[in-house]
LUMNU-692056 format. One line per field, with one value per residue (C-alpha): residue number from 1; x, y, z. Coordinates in Angstrom, 1 decimal, padded with zeros to 4 digits. Layout:
BEGIN
num <- [NUM|...]
X <- [X|...]
Y <- [Y|...]
Z <- [Z|...]
//
This chain:
BEGIN
num <- [1|2|3|4|5|6|7|8|9|10|11|12|13|14|15|16|17|18|19|20|21|22|23|24|25|26|27|28|29|30|31|32|33|34|35|36|37|38|39|40|41|42|43|44|45|46|47|48|49|50|51|52|53|54|55|56|57|58|59|60|61|62|63|64|65|66|67|68|69|70|71|72|73|74|75|76|77|78|79|80|81|82|83|84|85|86|87|88|89|90|91|92|93|94|95|96|97|98|99|100|101|102|103|104|105|106|107|108|109|110|111|112|113|114|115|116|117|118|119|120|121|122|123|124|125|126|127|128|129|130|131|132|133|134|135|136|137|138|139|140|141|142|143|144|145|146|147|148|149|150|151|152|153|154|155|156|157|158|159|160|161|162|163|164|165|166|167|168|169|170|171|172|173|174|175|176|177|178|179|180|181|182|183|184|185|186|187|188|189|190|191|192|193|194|195|196|197|198|199|200|201|202|203|204|205|206|207|208|209|210|211|212|213|214|215|216|217|218|219|220|221|222|223|224|225|226|227|228|229|230|231|232|233|234|235|236|237|238|239|240|241|242|243|244|245|246|247|248|249|250|251|252|253|254|255|256|257|258|259|260|261|262|263|264|265|266|267|268|269|270|271|272|273|274|275|276|277|278|279|280|281|282|283|284|285|286|287|288|289|290|291|292|293|294|295|296|297|298|299|300|301|302|303|304|305|306|307|308|309|310|311|312|313|314|315|316|317|318|319|320|321|322|323|324|325|326|327|328|329|330|331|332|333|334|335|336|337|338|339|340|341|342|343|344|345|346|347|348|349|350|351|352|353|354|355|356|357|358|359|360|361|362|363|364|365|366|367|368]
X <- [047.6|050.8|053.5|057.2|059.0|060.1|057.0|056.7|060.1|059.3|056.2|057.9|060.7|058.0|058.2|055.7|054.0|052.3|050.9|053.3|053.0|050.3|052.8|052.7|056.1|058.2|058.5|060.6|061.7|063.3|063.1|064.0|066.9|068.7|068.2|069.6|072.6|073.0|073.3|075.5|078.1|077.7|075.4|071.6|069.4|066.3|063.8|063.2|061.5|058.7|060.7|059.9|062.0|061.5|063.6|064.3|065.8|066.7|068.5|066.5|066.8|069.5|067.6|064.3|066.1|067.8|064.5|062.4|065.3|067.2|070.6|072.9|072.8|075.3|078.0|077.0|079.0|078.1|078.2|077.7|074.6|073.2|070.8|068.2|064.5|061.6|060.6|056.8|056.3|054.9|058.0|057.7|059.0|057.3|059.7|063.4|065.1|068.4|069.4|071.6|073.5|073.6|075.0|074.5|071.0|069.8|068.9|067.3|065.1|064.7|061.7|059.9|057.2|054.7|055.2|055.4|052.0|052.5|055.9|054.9|052.0|054.2|056.8|054.2|053.0|056.3|057.8|055.9|057.7|061.0|059.6|059.3|056.5|055.3|055.5|058.3|061.3|059.7|059.0|057.9|059.4|058.6|056.4|059.3|062.2|063.1|065.8|067.8|069.8|072.6|073.8|076.6|080.3|080.5|078.1|080.8|083.0|080.1|078.8|082.3|082.0|079.3|080.8|084.2|083.9|085.8|083.3|085.5|087.1|083.8|083.4|080.2|077.4|078.8|077.2|078.1|075.8|077.2|076.8|076.2|075.3|074.8|072.3|072.2|072.1|072.7|075.2|075.1|077.2|074.3|072.0|069.7|071.6|075.0|076.5|078.0|077.0|075.1|071.8|071.2|068.5|067.4|064.4|061.7|062.2|065.7|064.4|064.7|068.2|069.3|067.9|069.5|072.7|073.0|072.1|074.6|077.5|076.7|076.2|079.7|079.3|076.1|073.9|070.2|066.9|066.0|062.5|061.5|061.4|065.4|065.8|064.0|066.1|069.1|068.5|067.4|070.6|072.4|069.9|068.5|065.2|062.2|059.7|056.3|057.9|060.8|060.1|057.0|055.1|055.0|058.8|061.5|064.7|066.5|064.3|065.1|068.9|069.2|070.7|073.7|071.5|069.9|072.2|071.9|075.0|075.1|075.6|072.5|070.3|066.7|064.6|061.4|061.2|064.6|063.2|061.5|064.5|066.9|064.3|064.1|068.0|068.2|065.4|066.6|064.8|062.1|062.3|065.0|065.1|067.4|068.5|067.9|068.6|066.1|067.8|064.6|063.1|060.9|060.8|059.9|057.4|056.2|053.9|054.9|055.1|058.4|058.3|060.3|060.9|057.8|055.7|055.1|055.1|058.3|057.9|057.2|058.9|059.1|060.8|062.0|063.1|065.2|068.2|069.4|073.2|073.5|070.6|069.3|066.1|066.9|064.7|064.5|062.1|061.5|062.1|061.7|065.0|066.1|066.2|068.0|071.4|073.6|073.5|070.1|067.7|064.3|061.3|059.4|055.7|054.7|051.3|051.3|054.8|057.6|060.8|064.0|066.2|069.0|069.8|072.6|074.7|073.6|074.5|073.7|075.7|079.2|081.0|083.7]
Y <- [030.9|029.0|030.8|030.0|029.7|033.1|034.9|036.8|038.2|039.6|041.2|042.7|044.0|045.9|043.8|044.2|040.6|039.2|035.8|033.8|030.0|029.6|031.3|034.7|035.8|039.3|040.7|043.8|045.6|049.0|048.7|046.0|048.0|048.7|045.1|043.8|045.9|044.7|041.1|041.9|044.1|042.6|040.1|039.5|036.9|035.3|033.2|030.3|027.9|027.8|025.6|021.9|019.0|015.3|012.5|009.6|006.5|002.9|000.5|001.8|005.4|006.1|004.2|006.1|009.5|008.6|007.7|010.7|013.4|014.7|014.9|012.0|011.3|008.5|011.4|012.4|011.6|012.4|016.0|017.0|018.9|018.9|021.0|019.1|018.7|016.4|015.7|015.3|012.6|015.0|017.0|019.4|020.0|019.3|021.3|022.0|021.3|020.7|017.0|016.5|013.0|012.3|008.7|006.0|005.3|008.6|011.6|015.1|016.8|020.6|021.6|025.0|026.0|026.3|022.8|020.7|019.1|018.5|017.1|015.0|013.4|012.9|011.0|009.0|007.7|006.5|005.2|001.9|000.8|000.9|-000.6|002.7|003.4|007.0|007.9|005.6|005.5|008.5|011.1|014.6|016.8|020.2|021.2|020.3|022.2|026.0|027.4|030.7|031.8|034.0|035.5|037.9|038.3|038.5|035.8|033.0|035.0|036.0|032.4|031.0|032.5|030.1|026.7|025.1|023.3|025.0|026.6|029.2|026.5|024.5|024.4|025.6|022.9|020.9|020.7|019.4|018.1|020.0|021.8|025.5|028.0|024.9|023.2|020.5|021.9|021.2|023.9|024.1|026.4|027.1|030.0|031.7|035.1|034.6|036.7|033.7|032.5|029.5|028.0|026.5|023.9|023.1|021.9|024.3|024.1|025.6|028.5|031.3|030.1|030.0|033.5|035.3|033.6|034.4|038.1|038.5|036.9|039.2|042.4|043.7|043.0|045.0|042.1|042.7|040.9|040.6|040.2|038.0|041.0|041.4|037.6|037.6|040.6|038.9|035.7|037.2|039.1|035.6|034.3|031.5|030.0|030.6|027.8|029.3|032.1|030.6|027.0|025.0|021.9|023.1|023.9|021.3|021.4|021.5|024.6|026.4|026.1|023.4|020.8|020.7|019.1|016.6|013.6|010.7|008.8|004.9|005.4|007.6|005.0|005.5|008.3|010.0|011.6|010.5|009.4|012.7|014.7|012.7|013.2|016.9|017.2|015.4|017.2|020.7|023.2|025.4|027.9|028.7|030.7|033.6|036.6|040.3|043.8|046.4|049.3|051.6|052.9|050.7|047.6|044.2|042.0|038.5|037.7|040.6|039.5|039.3|040.4|040.9|044.1|043.9|043.1|039.4|037.6|035.3|034.6|035.9|037.3|035.0|037.3|040.9|043.9|047.1|045.5|047.1|046.2|047.6|050.0|048.6|046.8|043.1|040.0|036.4|035.2|032.1|033.2|031.2|029.4|031.9|034.8|033.3|034.0|036.6|039.9|039.6|042.4|041.8|043.9|043.7|044.8|047.2|048.9|048.3|049.9|047.9|048.5|047.5|044.8|042.7|039.1|038.8|036.2|035.3|035.9|039.7|040.6|039.7|040.6|043.2]
Z <- [030.6|032.1|033.9|034.4|037.7|037.1|036.1|039.4|039.1|035.6|036.9|040.0|037.8|035.6|032.3|029.7|029.7|026.7|025.9|024.2|023.1|026.0|028.6|030.2|029.1|029.2|025.7|027.0|030.3|029.1|025.5|022.8|021.3|024.6|025.7|022.3|022.6|026.4|025.0|022.1|024.2|027.7|029.4|029.4|030.9|029.2|030.9|028.4|030.9|028.5|026.2|026.4|027.6|026.5|027.6|025.5|027.5|027.1|024.7|021.7|022.5|019.9|017.3|018.0|017.8|014.6|013.1|014.2|013.5|010.4|011.7|012.5|016.4|016.2|015.9|019.4|022.5|026.4|026.7|023.1|021.8|018.4|016.4|014.5|013.3|013.2|009.7|009.6|006.9|004.4|003.4|006.2|009.7|012.8|015.0|015.3|018.4|020.4|021.1|024.4|024.6|028.3|027.6|025.2|026.4|027.6|025.3|026.2|023.3|023.9|021.9|021.2|023.6|020.9|019.8|023.0|022.8|019.0|019.4|022.2|020.3|017.1|019.3|021.3|017.9|016.9|020.3|020.5|017.3|019.1|022.2|024.2|026.4|026.7|030.4|030.9|028.3|026.7|029.2|029.1|031.9|030.4|033.4|035.8|034.4|034.4|032.2|032.0|028.9|030.1|026.7|025.7|025.6|029.3|030.1|030.7|032.8|035.2|035.3|036.1|039.6|040.4|039.8|040.5|037.0|034.3|032.0|030.3|028.1|027.1|023.4|021.5|021.6|024.6|028.1|031.6|034.5|037.5|040.7|040.0|042.6|045.0|042.8|040.1|036.6|032.9|031.9|028.2|025.9|023.5|022.7|020.3|020.0|018.4|021.2|023.2|026.6|027.9|028.9|032.4|033.0|036.7|038.7|039.2|042.8|042.6|040.2|042.9|044.1|040.3|039.5|042.6|042.0|038.5|038.8|041.8|039.9|036.9|038.7|038.1|034.4|034.2|033.8|032.9|032.4|028.8|027.0|023.9|021.8|021.8|021.5|018.2|016.8|018.0|016.5|013.1|012.9|012.9|010.4|012.9|012.0|014.0|014.1|012.7|010.7|008.8|009.1|009.6|008.4|005.0|004.6|003.9|005.8|002.5|001.4|004.9|004.2|006.8|004.6|007.1|009.7|007.2|006.7|004.4|005.6|006.2|009.9|009.8|008.3|007.7|008.8|008.2|004.9|003.9|000.4|000.0|000.8|-001.5|-004.4|-003.6|-003.5|-006.9|-008.7|-007.3|-005.0|-006.4|-003.6|-001.0|002.2|001.8|003.8|002.3|003.1|002.2|000.1|000.0|003.1|005.2|007.4|006.2|008.2|008.2|005.3|003.0|-000.7|-002.4|-006.1|-009.2|-010.8|-012.9|-009.7|-010.2|-006.8|-006.3|-002.6|000.8|003.8|006.7|009.3|009.2|011.5|011.9|012.9|016.3|015.7|012.1|011.9|008.7|007.6|007.2|006.6|005.6|002.7|000.7|-003.1|-006.3|-007.1|-010.1|-007.6|-004.7|-005.6|-003.4|-005.0|-006.8|-006.7|-005.4|-004.2|-000.9|-001.4|001.4|001.2|-002.7|-003.0|-004.2|-002.1|-003.5|-001.7|-002.2|-001.5|001.0|003.0|006.5|009.3|008.7|011.8|012.1|015.5|015.1]
//
């Protein structure tokens, strides 16, 4: 099992450690609900060093990225980040990822931990068509980089103390390469919580200095380390997709409500599965990912069947939890198209009981 540059920190702090995507990761420290509320209301720190980082460089880097991804990378400029995905050539998704534009010939692809090898192999198979050599213009730096996600409404105020650069006025989905706590980092206004904050990338050899500086700067703001359990409840309250649950190799970006990252413009040009998705759009979707709230008592879980009032199966739950912020059971599910309208009544099958639910708009949680 792999470790991150911060693993010994988690163990020393008494975190409950679990295997996740091949890594030994902290799922919680003091309890998921408490950690969740720390991030919603203050500032918390996640070790997300298990994420993968792949560089695409050279004169053909943009053309390559455009072909392998669904969004339009030509809209990027140095310092801008984009959420996008890899279509798999069969109508599904290899992975979703963040795309960083360093300059016109340099892009950083930040991918999910569970998919690093799969993504790398997928990209290596395509790179030679664009004159890019794996290990050279295409480079997997995943084992060299650590990353902390500092999230919450007080995160940026705390982190501003560690740099002379202005980070308080940075826009969402932008980044800067900078000196931070005396080390070279990529400082990114991104995250997976909907609570505000940043993600900080550094070399593994700078991990200890980064950790100590971040926690010292955040002490007056009540900063706490946060586990992956709260990361999941926070992202679900925002309706953010989790690869392996809500999207995978069998789900189309359009079915998953990711049409906004699927561009068919002239500037975008050709890309994997373009024709398939254009046809899907023209023919109409047979199923769609929706948010729902449970009306009857219970907690929805991944894999539960979704039924109509007569008990006919019309879909399945992809993610579900008891929302710590709202204290109500919420979830996401793929349902057949006639049932996907907001306000529709659906039923979640739990131990052979049909529990009433209603389709709702996402995000579930809206900051006060």
